[in-house]
N, C-alpha and C positions, 0 to 999 in steps of 0.2 A: 395584443400587438405582436407581430412577428419579429424574431431576433435570430441572427446567425451566431452560432457558438460552436466551439469544439467541445467534445465530451469523451469521457472515459467510462465505459460500461462497468458497473460494479456488481449488479445483481439483476436477474430477470426471473419473474414469477408468473406462471400461467394465470390468466384471468378470463373467466367465462370459456366458451368453447373455442374461440378463435383469437383471443387477444392476450396481451401480456402487460404486466406492470414492470417498468424498468427503472432501476435506480442508477443515476448517472452523476458523475462529478464533472461539472461544466466549468468552462473558462469564465463565463460571464455571470453565472448565478450560483456558483458553488454546488452543493449537493441538492439534487432535484429528483423528483419522481414523475415519470411520464407514463401515460397509458397509451398503448399502441394497439389500435383495433385491426383485426382481420389478418394479422401476420401468420397465424397458425392455420388458416384455411387452405384448402386445396388450390384455390386461385392465386394465393400469395406465396406459393412454394418458394423457399429460399430466402424470403425477407426476414424470417426469424433469425437467420444466421448473422444478421447485422448486430444483433443484441447479445452476442456471446460475451461472457465476462472478459474484461481486459481489452476489448475492441476499442480502437481509437476512431472516433466519428467526427464528421462534419455534419452539423445539424441546423435546421431551421425550426425554431420552436415557438409556440405561443407562451407568452409570459406576462403576468401582471403582479402587482405588489401583494395582492391577497390571493389565497388559495394554496392548497397543498399538493394537488396533482394537476399536471398540465398535459398538453398534447404536442405531438411532433408533426410538423407539416412535411418536412423532408429529412432524410438521413442518408448518408453514404459513408463508405469506409475512407478514412483519411490516410491510413497507412495499411497496406496489405502485408501481413506478417509472412515472412519466408522461413523463419527458424523457430520462433518462440512456441507456437502451439504444437509443433511436431517433434520437439525434443523433450524428453521426460524431465530433465533437470530444469530447462528454461520454463516449461509449462508449469512445473511445480512452484518455481519462484514467482511466476506470474500470478498463480493462485494465491500465494502468500501476500504479494503486494496488494492485490485486490481486496483480500480480507482485511489487511491492515488499514487500507484507506477507508473501507466501509466502517470499521470500528473507530477509527481515529478522527475522521473528518465529519463534523456535524453541521458546520456553518452553511447557511443558505444564502451566502453573498460571495461576491468575487474575491479571490485571493490569487492574483495573477502570478505571483512568484511561486507559490506552492503548486499551482496548477502546472506551470511551466516545468518545474522540477519533476513532477509526477509523469507528465507527458514524455519528457526526455528520458526518464528512467525506463519506460516501456519501449521506447525506440532503441535505446542502448541494449536492452535485453534481447532484441531481435538481430543484433549485429554479431558477427563471428568473433571469437576470441574473448579475452577478459577472464578475470578470476571469479568464477561464478559462486564458489563455495562461501565467500564472504559478501556476496551481493546483497542478501537480505539485511545483514548487519549494518552495512554502510548506508543502505537505504533508510533504515530506521534512525540512524544517527542524524542524517541530514534532515529527514522529515521533522525530527524533534526540534530542530532549530526553527523551522517555520511555524511550529505549533507552540513555541515559547518555553520549552523546558530542555534545551540542549544541555547535555552533560559537559562539564568543564574539566580540563586536565589541570595539573598542578602538583605540588609536593604532597606526599602522604602515601601510606601503604594500603589504605582501605578506601574503596569507593562507596561513599554514602549515597544511596539511591534516593533517599528523601530530599536531601539537600542538593544533589546533582553535582557534587565535587568530591575530591579526595580528602581524606582525613589522616592525620598522623596517628590517631588512636582509634580503637574500635568504637563505633557510635553506640549510644545508649538505646539502641533499638535493634531489631532483627533484619532490617532492610539494608544490607550492605554486602559487598563482595569480599571474600577472604583475600589475603595478601597476594597469593599466587594468581588468582583470577583477576584481581585488580591490576596486576602488572601486565597481564595479557590485554586487559581492557584499555590500558594506557597506550599500548602499541596500536590497538585498533583505532583509538581516537586520533593518534598522530598520523593515521593514514600511511603507515610504514608499508611500502610495497614489498619489503622482504619478510613481512609478518606471515608466517605459515603455521597456524596453531594446529594442534592435534585434533582429531575428530571429536574427542570428548570435550576439549576446551572450546571448540567452535560451538558445540551444542549448548554448553553451559553459558557461553556469552549470549547466544540467542535467547535462551531461557530467561536470563536476567534482564535482557533488554525488553522482553515482553512484560516482565514484572515492573520494570521501570515505567513503561507506558501505563500499566494498570494503576500504578501509584499516582500518576500525574494527570490521568484522564478519567474523570468520573464516568462510570458505566461502560468502560472499555470491554470488560468481560473476558472470557476464556477464548483463546484462538484455537482453531482446529487444524489449520493447514501445516503448522510446524511438524506434526506427526508424519505427514507425507514427506516433508523436506528431509527429515531425519533418515527416512528410508532411501531416498534417491541420492543423498549426499553422504553416504556411508564411508566413501574413500577419500 
């Protein structure tokens, strides 16, 4: 049966001489895999550009309750980027968001609130202005809310990453933030617009947020895009 859905391209892998397999986070069906035939052939020149990571698509897809790989009947760009792919900082953040979604979202059913949040985050990244240096951090914090392990603020000097809240005393395990970084994390949680951490603090916060995801999501694994972010967000 054919269905119309929006989708965010997460990964594209060549398949055979002229086809690709595309991982897409869809509005109606969650995380899905599609095989796209013929897009790498000379006659279909340009169609493969539809399936670049981070692209926002309008799609008409075949879907049924059983099966792992489906087909796309039609696809078109829902939003043509004007900034994000052409700016090194924005494109690096986009790569980070895509990798985070690929690792964190495994459900193959609709989650309209999570999808709407992700879609708007990509649109916002393509708009001028904004504090980009903390964009990945705030994205991770909000996404954790939809995934069910949002960190909570409150009294205490140490953020306990296993429990997801602050503690007055050092936890009896190694998965916590020291007092100084916990204080910075509290400012990040409060969404303080005056919060301007140093480069080292910003890197440490992102590092610990990734660990936080690893602790709460089985099979999350090691992320690779933060190394690129560290290079482009040095100032």
